[in-house]
DOTOR-847798 format. One record per atom (N, C-alpha, C): residue number from 0; z, y, x; residue in one letter; atom name. Coordinates in steps of 0.1 Angstrom, whole numbers, plus 5000, padded with zeros to 4 digits. Example, Ala and Ser with C-alpha at 12.3 -4.5 7.8 and 13.67 -1.06 7.14 Angstrom:
% DOTOR-847798
+-----+------+------+------+------+------+
:  nr :    z :    y :    x : rest : atom :
+-----+------+------+------+------+------+
:   0 : 5078 : 4943 : 5132 :    A :    N :
:   0 : 5078 : 4955 : 5123 :    A :   CA :
:   0 : 5078 : 4967 : 5132 :    A :    C :
:   1 : 5071 : 4978 : 5128 :    S :    N :
:   1 : 5071 : 4989 : 5137 :    S :   CA :
:   1 : 5079 : 5000 : 5129 :    S :    C :
+-----+------+------+------+------+------+
***
This chain:
% DOTOR-847798
+-----+------+------+------+------+------+
:  nr :    z :    y :    x : rest : atom :
+-----+------+------+------+------+------+
:   0 : 9433 : 5703 : 8570 :    X :    N :
:   0 : 9424 : 5703 : 8558 :    X :   CA :
:   0 : 9411 : 5696 : 8562 :    X :    C :
:   1 : 9405 : 5689 : 8552 :    X :    N :
:   1 : 9393 : 5682 : 8555 :    X :   CA :
:   1 : 9381 : 5691 : 8555 :    X :    C :
:   2 : 9371 : 5686 : 8561 :    X :    N :
:   2 : 9358 : 5694 : 8562 :    X :   CA :
:   2 : 9352 : 5694 : 8548 :    X :    C :
:   3 : 9346 : 5705 : 8544 :    X :    N :
:   3 : 9339 : 5707 : 8532 :    X :   CA :
:   3 : 9324 : 5708 : 8535 :    X :    C :
:   4 : 9316 : 5701 : 8528 :    X :    N :
:   4 : 9301 : 5702 : 8531 :    X :   CA :
:   4 : 9295 : 5707 : 8517 :    X :    C :
:   5 : 9286 : 5716 : 8518 :    X :    N :
:   5 : 9278 : 5721 : 8507 :    X :   CA :
:   5 : 9264 : 5720 : 8510 :    X :    C :
:   6 : 9257 : 5713 : 8501 :    X :    N :
:   6 : 9242 : 5710 : 8503 :    X :   CA :
:   6 : 9235 : 5714 : 8490 :    X :    C :
:   7 : 9223 : 5721 : 8492 :    X :    N :
:   7 : 9215 : 5723 : 8481 :    X :   CA :
:   7 : 9206 : 5712 : 8477 :    X :    C :
:   8 : 9202 : 5710 : 8466 :    X :    N :
:   8 : 9192 : 5700 : 8463 :    X :   CA :
:   8 : 9180 : 5707 : 8458 :    X :    C :
:   9 : 9168 : 5700 : 8459 :    X :    N :
:   9 : 9156 : 5707 : 8456 :    X :   CA :
:   9 : 9155 : 5711 : 8440 :    X :    C :
:  10 : 9155 : 5723 : 8438 :    X :    N :
:  10 : 9155 : 5728 : 8423 :    X :   CA :
:  10 : 9167 : 5723 : 8415 :    X :    C :
:  11 : 9177 : 5721 : 8422 :    X :    N :
:  11 : 9189 : 5716 : 8415 :    X :   CA :
:  11 : 9202 : 5723 : 8419 :    X :    C :
:  12 : 9214 : 5716 : 8417 :    X :    N :
:  12 : 9226 : 5721 : 8420 :    X :   CA :
:  12 : 9230 : 5722 : 8435 :    X :    C :
:  13 : 9241 : 5729 : 8437 :    X :    N :
:  13 : 9249 : 5727 : 8450 :    X :   CA :
:  13 : 9258 : 5716 : 8450 :    X :    C :
:  14 : 9256 : 5707 : 8460 :    X :    N :
:  14 : 9266 : 5695 : 8459 :    X :   CA :
:  14 : 9277 : 5698 : 8469 :    X :    C :
:  15 : 9289 : 5697 : 8465 :    X :    N :
:  15 : 9301 : 5701 : 8473 :    X :   CA :
:  15 : 9307 : 5687 : 8475 :    X :    C :
:  16 : 9311 : 5685 : 8488 :    X :    N :
:  16 : 9318 : 5672 : 8492 :    X :   CA :
:  16 : 9330 : 5677 : 8500 :    X :    C :
:  17 : 9341 : 5671 : 8498 :    X :    N :
:  17 : 9354 : 5673 : 8505 :    X :   CA :
:  17 : 9364 : 5678 : 8496 :    X :    C :
:  18 : 9376 : 5681 : 8501 :    X :    N :
:  18 : 9388 : 5686 : 8494 :    X :   CA :
:  18 : 9387 : 5701 : 8492 :    X :    C :
:  19 : 9384 : 5705 : 8480 :    X :    N :
:  19 : 9382 : 5720 : 8477 :    X :   CA :
:  19 : 9392 : 5724 : 8466 :    X :    C :
:  20 : 9394 : 5737 : 8466 :    X :    N :
:  20 : 9401 : 5744 : 8455 :    X :   CA :
:  20 : 9391 : 5753 : 8448 :    X :    C :
:  21 : 9388 : 5752 : 8436 :    X :    N :
:  21 : 9379 : 5761 : 8428 :    X :   CA :
:  21 : 9386 : 5769 : 8418 :    X :    C :
:  22 : 9383 : 5782 : 8418 :    X :    N :
:  22 : 9390 : 5791 : 8409 :    X :   CA :
:  22 : 9380 : 5799 : 8401 :    X :    C :
:  23 : 9382 : 5802 : 8388 :    X :    N :
:  23 : 9373 : 5809 : 8381 :    X :   CA :
:  23 : 9375 : 5824 : 8383 :    X :    C :
:  24 : 9367 : 5832 : 8376 :    X :    N :
:  24 : 9367 : 5846 : 8378 :    X :   CA :
:  24 : 9380 : 5854 : 8375 :    X :    C :
:  25 : 9389 : 5847 : 8367 :    X :    N :
:  25 : 9402 : 5854 : 8365 :    X :   CA :
:  25 : 9413 : 5848 : 8373 :    X :    C :
:  26 : 9409 : 5839 : 8382 :    X :    N :
:  26 : 9419 : 5833 : 8391 :    X :   CA :
:  26 : 9426 : 5820 : 8387 :    X :    C :
:  27 : 9422 : 5815 : 8376 :    X :    N :
:  27 : 9427 : 5801 : 8371 :    X :   CA :
:  27 : 9420 : 5791 : 8379 :    X :    C :
:  28 : 9428 : 5781 : 8383 :    X :    N :
:  28 : 9423 : 5770 : 8390 :    X :   CA :
:  28 : 9415 : 5761 : 8382 :    X :    C :
:  29 : 9403 : 5756 : 8386 :    X :    N :
:  29 : 9394 : 5747 : 8379 :    X :   CA :
:  29 : 9397 : 5733 : 8384 :    X :    C :
:  30 : 9401 : 5723 : 8376 :    X :    N :
:  30 : 9405 : 5710 : 8382 :    X :   CA :
:  30 : 9394 : 5703 : 8388 :    X :    C :
:  31 : 9395 : 5698 : 8400 :    X :    N :
:  31 : 9385 : 5691 : 8407 :    X :   CA :
:  31 : 9392 : 5679 : 8414 :    X :    C :
:  32 : 9405 : 5676 : 8413 :    X :    N :
:  32 : 9412 : 5666 : 8419 :    X :   CA :
:  32 : 9406 : 5653 : 8415 :    X :    C :
:  33 : 9405 : 5644 : 8425 :    X :    N :
:  33 : 9400 : 5631 : 8423 :    X :   CA :
:  33 : 9385 : 5629 : 8422 :    X :    C :
:  34 : 9378 : 5640 : 8425 :    X :    N :
:  34 : 9364 : 5640 : 8425 :    X :   CA :
:  34 : 9359 : 5641 : 8440 :    X :    C :
:  35 : 9353 : 5631 : 8445 :    X :    N :
:  35 : 9348 : 5631 : 8459 :    X :   CA :
:  35 : 9336 : 5640 : 8461 :    X :    C :
:  36 : 9329 : 5644 : 8449 :    X :    N :
:  36 : 9317 : 5653 : 8451 :    X :   CA :
:  36 : 9316 : 5660 : 8438 :    X :    C :
:  37 : 9313 : 5673 : 8438 :    X :    N :
:  37 : 9310 : 5680 : 8426 :    X :   CA :
:  37 : 9296 : 5687 : 8427 :    X :    C :
:  38 : 9290 : 5689 : 8416 :    X :    N :
:  38 : 9277 : 5696 : 8415 :    X :   CA :
:  38 : 9280 : 5709 : 8408 :    X :    C :
:  39 : 9276 : 5720 : 8415 :    X :    N :
:  39 : 9278 : 5733 : 8409 :    X :   CA :
:  39 : 9264 : 5739 : 8405 :    X :    C :
:  40 : 9264 : 5745 : 8393 :    X :    N :
:  40 : 9252 : 5751 : 8388 :    X :   CA :
:  40 : 9246 : 5762 : 8396 :    X :    C :
:  41 : 9234 : 5763 : 8399 :    X :    N :
:  41 : 9229 : 5775 : 8405 :    X :   CA :
:  41 : 9216 : 5780 : 8398 :    X :    C :
:  42 : 9214 : 5774 : 8387 :    X :    N :
:  42 : 9203 : 5779 : 8378 :    X :   CA :
:  42 : 9207 : 5789 : 8367 :    X :    C :
:  43 : 9220 : 5788 : 8364 :    X :    N :
:  43 : 9225 : 5797 : 8354 :    X :   CA :
:  43 : 9225 : 5792 : 8339 :    X :    C :
:  44 : 9219 : 5780 : 8337 :    X :    N :
:  44 : 9216 : 5776 : 8323 :    X :   CA :
:  44 : 9226 : 5764 : 8319 :    X :    C :
:  45 : 9235 : 5760 : 8328 :    X :    N :
:  45 : 9244 : 5749 : 8324 :    X :   CA :
:  45 : 9254 : 5753 : 8313 :    X :    C :
:  46 : 9257 : 5744 : 8304 :    X :    N :
:  46 : 9267 : 5747 : 8294 :    X :   CA :
:  46 : 9281 : 5743 : 8299 :    X :    C :
:  47 : 9281 : 5737 : 8310 :    X :    N :
:  47 : 9295 : 5733 : 8316 :    X :   CA :
:  47 : 9298 : 5741 : 8329 :    X :    C :
:  48 : 9293 : 5753 : 8330 :    X :    N :
:  48 : 9295 : 5762 : 8342 :    X :   CA :
:  48 : 9310 : 5761 : 8345 :    X :    C :
:  49 : 9313 : 5761 : 8358 :    X :    N :
:  49 : 9305 : 5762 : 8370 :    X :   CA :
:  49 : 9297 : 5749 : 8373 :    X :    C :
:  50 : 9300 : 5738 : 8366 :    X :    N :
:  50 : 9294 : 5725 : 8370 :    X :   CA :
:  50 : 9280 : 5724 : 8364 :    X :    C :
:  51 : 9271 : 5716 : 8371 :    X :    N :
:  51 : 9258 : 5713 : 8367 :    X :   CA :
:  51 : 9258 : 5703 : 8355 :    X :    C :
:  52 : 9249 : 5706 : 8345 :    X :    N :
:  52 : 9248 : 5696 : 8334 :    X :   CA :
:  52 : 9233 : 5691 : 8334 :    X :    C :
:  53 : 9225 : 5694 : 8343 :    X :    N :
:  53 : 9211 : 5690 : 8344 :    X :   CA :
:  53 : 9201 : 5699 : 8338 :    X :    C :
:  54 : 9206 : 5711 : 8332 :    X :    N :
:  54 : 9198 : 5721 : 8325 :    X :   CA :
:  54 : 9186 : 5726 : 8335 :    X :    C :
:  55 : 9189 : 5725 : 8347 :    X :    N :
:  55 : 9178 : 5731 : 8356 :    X :   CA :
:  55 : 9165 : 5724 : 8354 :    X :    C :
:  56 : 9165 : 5711 : 8351 :    X :    N :
:  56 : 9152 : 5704 : 8347 :    X :   CA :
:  56 : 9146 : 5709 : 8335 :    X :    C :
:  57 : 9154 : 5712 : 8325 :    X :    N :
:  57 : 9149 : 5717 : 8312 :    X :   CA :
:  57 : 9144 : 5730 : 8313 :    X :    C :
:  58 : 9150 : 5739 : 8321 :    X :    N :
:  58 : 9145 : 5753 : 8321 :    X :   CA :
:  58 : 9135 : 5755 : 8332 :    X :    C :
:  59 : 9132 : 5746 : 8340 :    X :    N :
:  59 : 9121 : 5747 : 8350 :    X :   CA :
:  59 : 9126 : 5756 : 8363 :    X :    C :
:  60 : 9139 : 5754 : 8366 :    X :    N :
:  60 : 9144 : 5761 : 8377 :    X :   CA :
:  60 : 9137 : 5759 : 8390 :    X :    C :
:  61 : 9133 : 5770 : 8396 :    X :    N :
:  61 : 9126 : 5769 : 8410 :    X :   CA :
:  61 : 9135 : 5775 : 8420 :    X :    C :
:  62 : 9140 : 5768 : 8430 :    X :    N :
:  62 : 9147 : 5774 : 8440 :    X :   CA :
:  62 : 9139 : 5777 : 8453 :    X :    C :
:  63 : 9143 : 5786 : 8462 :    X :    N :
:  63 : 9136 : 5789 : 8474 :    X :   CA :
:  63 : 9136 : 5774 : 8482 :    X :    C :
:  64 : 9125 : 5773 : 8489 :    X :    N :
:  64 : 9125 : 5761 : 8498 :    X :   CA :
:  64 : 9134 : 5760 : 8508 :    X :    C :
:  65 : 9139 : 5771 : 8515 :    X :    N :
:  65 : 9149 : 5772 : 8525 :    X :   CA :
:  65 : 9157 : 5784 : 8524 :    X :    C :
:  66 : 9169 : 5783 : 8531 :    X :    N :
:  66 : 9178 : 5795 : 8532 :    X :   CA :
:  66 : 9172 : 5806 : 8539 :    X :    C :
:  67 : 9174 : 5817 : 8535 :    X :    N :
:  67 : 9170 : 5829 : 8542 :    X :   CA :
:  67 : 9181 : 5838 : 8547 :    X :    C :
:  68 : 9185 : 5836 : 8561 :    X :    N :
:  68 : 9196 : 5842 : 8566 :    X :   CA :
:  68 : 9196 : 5857 : 8565 :    X :    C :
:  69 : 9184 : 5863 : 8566 :    X :    N :
:  69 : 9183 : 5878 : 8565 :    X :   CA :
:  69 : 9187 : 5883 : 8551 :    X :    C :
:  70 : 9188 : 5874 : 8542 :    X :    N :
:  70 : 9193 : 5879 : 8527 :    X :   CA :
:  70 : 9208 : 5878 : 8525 :    X :    C :
:  71 : 9215 : 5873 : 8535 :    X :    N :
:  71 : 9229 : 5871 : 8534 :    X :   CA :
:  71 : 9236 : 5885 : 8531 :    X :    C :
:  72 : 9247 : 5883 : 8523 :    X :    N :
:  72 : 9254 : 5896 : 8520 :    X :   CA :
:  72 : 9262 : 5900 : 8533 :    X :    C :
:  73 : 9263 : 5913 : 8534 :    X :    N :
:  73 : 9270 : 5919 : 8545 :    X :   CA :
:  73 : 9285 : 5918 : 8542 :    X :    C :
:  74 : 9294 : 5915 : 8553 :    X :    N :
:  74 : 9308 : 5915 : 8551 :    X :   CA :
:  74 : 9313 : 5929 : 8549 :    X :    C :
:  75 : 9323 : 5931 : 8541 :    X :    N :
:  75 : 9328 : 5944 : 8537 :    X :   CA :
:  75 : 9340 : 5947 : 8545 :    X :    C :
+-----+------+------+------+------+------+
***
């Protein structure tokens, strides 16, 4: 399996590069084949969720400047 890289963008989406399989909340596979990079919404305003449609600019989404490891969810 190839490496998957996820990057955040300033006040924008998560950019995901690599061969991934994406599933929705009911377990249906979301087509991503043939796409070298996808942008996933993190502002919540996209009309094409889970993909970004640029709505973060319109709604003024402000992300944290850096990741906060102390806020990570605990494994169950």
